[in-house]
Phi, psi and omega in degrees: 000136181289131177262119183291128184299321182291324177297320178299318180298319181296332179273005173118351178268097184249021179294132180295157175223120178245127180244136195243355175242074186229125203250161172219169179211143176262129185300323180290326178300314183300326180297329181269317189275326185298319176302326178290321176298315183291338174296319181271331187221071182301334179294344179304326183296335182290339180299325182288348181259002183294151180295135178302146178258133177303138186259356178276103184202164178265015177212163179301135178230158184293131176271146174308123193303318176302324177291319179298316178299320179296318180294329181297334183289343189253132172230077185192229193296319181296315179296317180298321178297317177299316179298316180297319181301325186252012173070035179257120186280322184213145169243139170263109192275142178221146177275131178246038167266135184280069185296335179291350176263355179290158174306141186303325183283352178249341192296317184297317180292322176299315180296315179300315181297318180292319179295322176296318181297316178295319180297322178295320179295320178296318182299330179283333181220065188293342178273351184246336184231142163229181185206156170262148173274154168248147188234154172274081186298337181289353177223089188301322180297314178293325180296320178297317178297315181291324177300312180296318179297314184298322182278310189277330179260318183270341179082018177288156196255000181172195182230138170248128175255116182268097180085202177291153185285002178190176178290161177080215190252046180255151179227173188295342179277357179301138181305334180299335185258005182301322178302326179290315179297322178297321180290320175302317178297318183293313185266359170060054169236149188277162175248118175268117178265102181267147178297155171216178183297148180295158172304141187307317181296324179293315181301315182295322182284321190261324195239354184276178173069029169243182170311132188307317181289321176297316178300320180298311182289326176295321179294328188254244193286351174287323183200308195301316185283344173290316175299318179299317180288326180293331179297327188295309176297328176296318178293324176297321177295307189286339175279355180084010183301318184283339170290325181281320184245086188289341178268351185291127179238140182235142174251135181233118183278186176051047180058035176088015176050048173081339189298314183303331182287350180240010183299315181298318178296318178300317178298320181292319186273333181229073183286172181302326180299333180268320183283331186074012182273164183282341183225160174292167178300315180296315179300317179294315180302313184286350175263342188232350185240133173254140185247138183227148185280335180054042176082001178275077186272073178243124187301316179300321175301309181302312185299321178294311181297319180299321181284319187273317184265318176095156184298333182294345184238011177258133184222135199273154177194161182235342182071039175283144002261018173294324174245155172288167178269008186305134170074013186298304180292322181301319179294312181302316186280356174270352186286142180272072179225159178284165187295329179291316177295322178297317179296321177301312184289326183282322183206330187294319179296320178296317179298320181292312185292320186260356182065041183278000000 
């Protein structure tokens, strides 16, 4: 049974809850970026045709995609009502339009416009919303300028990268993006690496030749894009990026996109003697990566992450409005952890990382 968050607060549980992977989309952005996404991932269009999933549940469930897209356009009363119903005090909003795939001559203006839109929404409800910036990664010089503007002038708290930073087989550790990573390190705001569609060759080799709709979901949020997102922090570790940029912090959703479950294996197979790094892969990961559930409220997942990564590096999220907010507080308050660790995961870590 769903436990209403506000009722819990009335009964004495007034611990704040900040959720950090909660999305928006700009309608004008989609007109430019979606055709580019469909060039690499035509199966993406099948997600909008998927059968609706019932939303009455005691845990987050998938929303009918056309409805989710519609909800993404709004950062105001509808969202606030959902947050109030489920006892969520603040969302850190992020744009999930793949602006880095837009034509280079349009990308900077799209990013500026989107960051301005999020900032305006925050200004109307500064106690309820904070935000991530989106950047034109295809133009690193312009991205650095926009990053500084978004943080220092608009007050945004970090950057979200939706998928790979460009078309083809590029990742965030590519030398072309080093100026962006250097600026993140300098101004000390985090980078949220959100999943995106797999590189086309990978999708064809691993996820194709099934029922088209099944293949689409397997390629994307069922499995494929989590693997795609998990590769990026690993490449940042193994490329020596975190040895060079000691202040750089990365957020990894969906319980770390599979990586924490292989940290011990990675240390065994690729030790410091082989990497030439100053720290083991696990040591580097636990110093530079924050892990968030993104609505995957499964107790075995939590228990593993809590034991291996620890409460100091867990930061909460639901992945709204792709998922419902159902059961968010009920899951947290069912956990067998002390109140200090619960407070870290619910709000203290977010306040620390984002300076809220």
